[in-house]
C-alpha positions as semicolon CSV with decimal commas, in nm:
position;residue;x (nm);y (nm);z (nm)
1;M;24,776;22,982;16,530
2;A;24,495;22,828;16,725
3;K;24,349;22,841;17,074
4;V;24,106;22,583;17,205
5;R;23,875;22,519;17,496
6;A;23,647;22,235;17,595
7;R;23,291;22,219;17,721
8;N;23,116;21,961;17,939
9;L;22,816;21,950;18,174
10;Y;22,986;22,197;18,409
11;G;23,062;22,459;18,148
12;W;23,359;22,585;17,946
13;S;23,724;22,540;18,032
14;I;23,974;22,823;18,017
15;I;24,115;22,902;17,674
16;S;24,450;22,738;17,598
17;E;24,768;22,921;17,515
18;A;24,811;22,996;17,146
19;N;24,971;22,720;16,943
20;T;25,287;22,883;16,808
21;E;25,400;22,584;16,600
22;G;25,107;22,603;16,360
23;A;24,837;22,350;16,295
24;R;24,890;22,007;16,140
25;I;24,609;21,963;15,891
26;Q;24,499;21,607;15,814
27;T;24,243;21,518;15,549
28;A;24,134;21,233;15,325
29;P;24,393;21,140;15,058
30;A;24,433;21,323;14,730
31;K;24,296;21,196;14,400
32;I;24,527;20,954;14,219
33;Q;24,645;21,128;13,903
34;D;24,833;20,871;13,701
35;L;24,623;20,555;13,657
36;S;24,752;20,385;13,342
37;E;24,735;20,057;13,152
38;D;25,031;19,825;13,114
39;N;24,955;19,751;12,749
40;K;25,241;19,501;12,726
41;M;25,078;19,283;12,994
42;T;24,709;19,337;12,912
43;S;24,574;19,052;12,702
44;E;24,249;18,886;12,599
45;E;24,228;18,727;12,945
46;Q;24,358;18,998;13,178
47;L;24,373;19,373;13,238
48;V;24,687;19,514;13,395
49;F;24,699;19,869;13,528
50;R;24,902;20,069;13,777
51;W;24,936;20,400;13,956
52;S;25,191;20,577;14,174
53;L;25,159;20,529;14,548
54;L;25,067;20,845;14,737
55;T;25,367;20,939;14,952
56;T;25,393;21,312;15,025
57;G;25,200;21,475;15,308
58;S;24,980;21,666;15,066
59;E;24,898;21,344;14,877
60;T;24,835;21,125;15,182
61;G;24,635;21,384;15,373
62;G;24,899;21,398;15,644
63;T;24,867;21,036;15,757
64;E;24,962;20,697;15,612
65;I;24,764;20,533;15,333
66;I;24,582;20,226;15,466
67;S;24,440;20,088;15,141
68;Y;24,382;20,144;14,771
69;N;24,032;20,054;14,649
70;V;24,039;19,916;14,294
71;Q;23,712;19,894;14,099
72;Y;23,600;19,795;13,750
73;D;23,266;19,798;13,570
74;R;23,263;19,442;13,421
75;G;23,202;19,599;13,081
76;T;22,880;19,784;13,182
77;N;23,005;20,124;13,058
78;S;23,031;20,249;13,419
79;K;22,668;20,169;13,504
80;T;22,772;19,946;13,794
81;W;23,105;19,933;13,977
82;Y;23,255;19,623;14,139
83;N;23,531;19,612;14,400
84;L;23,836;19,417;14,289
85;A;24,060;19,493;14,588
86;G;24,106;19,716;14,889
87;F;23,751;19,770;15,007
88;V;23,687;19,471;15,234
89;S;24,053;19,408;15,320
90;N;24,347;19,643;15,281
91;F;24,540;19,651;14,953
92;I;24,854;19,865;14,932
93;D;25,008;19,769;14,599
94;S;25,041;20,006;14,303
95;E;24,943;19,752;14,036
96;Y;24,644;19,530;13,980
97;I;24,590;19,238;13,742
98;A;24,220;19,175;13,678
99;T;24,141;18,823;13,553
100;A;23,785;18,761;13,676
101;E;23,510;18,789;13,415
102;I;23,735;18,934;13,143
103;N;23,607;18,872;12,791
104;K;23,815;18,908;12,475
105;G;23,742;19,231;12,285
106;T;23,538;19,391;12,565
107;S;23,623;19,737;12,698
108;Y;23,636;19,780;13,074
109;N;23,646;20,094;13,286
110;V;23,870;20,093;13,593
111;R;23,932;20,342;13,873
112;V;24,118;20,358;14,205
113;R;24,113;20,565;14,524
114;A;24,311;20,573;14,848
115;R;24,206;20,556;15,214
116;N;24,377;20,688;15,524
117;Y;24,264;20,735;15,885
118;W;24,026;21,015;15,777
119;G;23,848;20,819;15,503
120;W;23,842;20,757;15,129
121;G;23,979;21,006;14,881
122;E;23,820;21,083;14,548
123;F;23,836;20,819;14,271
124;S;24,090;20,864;13,994
125;E;23,974;20,952;13,647
126;I;23,825;20,650;13,473
127;L;24,065;20,450;13,256
128;T;23,921;20,239;12,973
129;I;24,106;19,919;12,885
130;K;24,017;19,677;12,607
131;A;24,084;19,306;12,666
132;S;24,293;19,246;12,358
133;T;24,636;19,139;12,244
134;V;24,646;19,396;11,964
135;P;24,602;19,769;12,042
136;D;24,323;19,958;11,860
């Protein structure tokens, strides 16, 4: 339960009645837990990875997901991160195909996070993908 009151230049308002329906908590989205490579589609020229969309109230922070921010390190071993999608304009898919600056045999780190009205959630664990047609 909660009671509230407001304050302005003239002082405090009276305290409200108690909220008997409980509080609706809204927060930034949860961390994405299942970032994975599509090793059938990854090749020497592209990286393909996906994750599950956040859908439940506890995952979304109580409000709709506006965007997923997809990043990769361009093979720098996580020294520098580059936005692939979702930071400048909204991206709401659950799969990304990276084709820019992919070099055969190079390992790339990727990560993703979600944004709702309250802000960005934490990045997923880093996933390492090797640009290759044959798994190591």
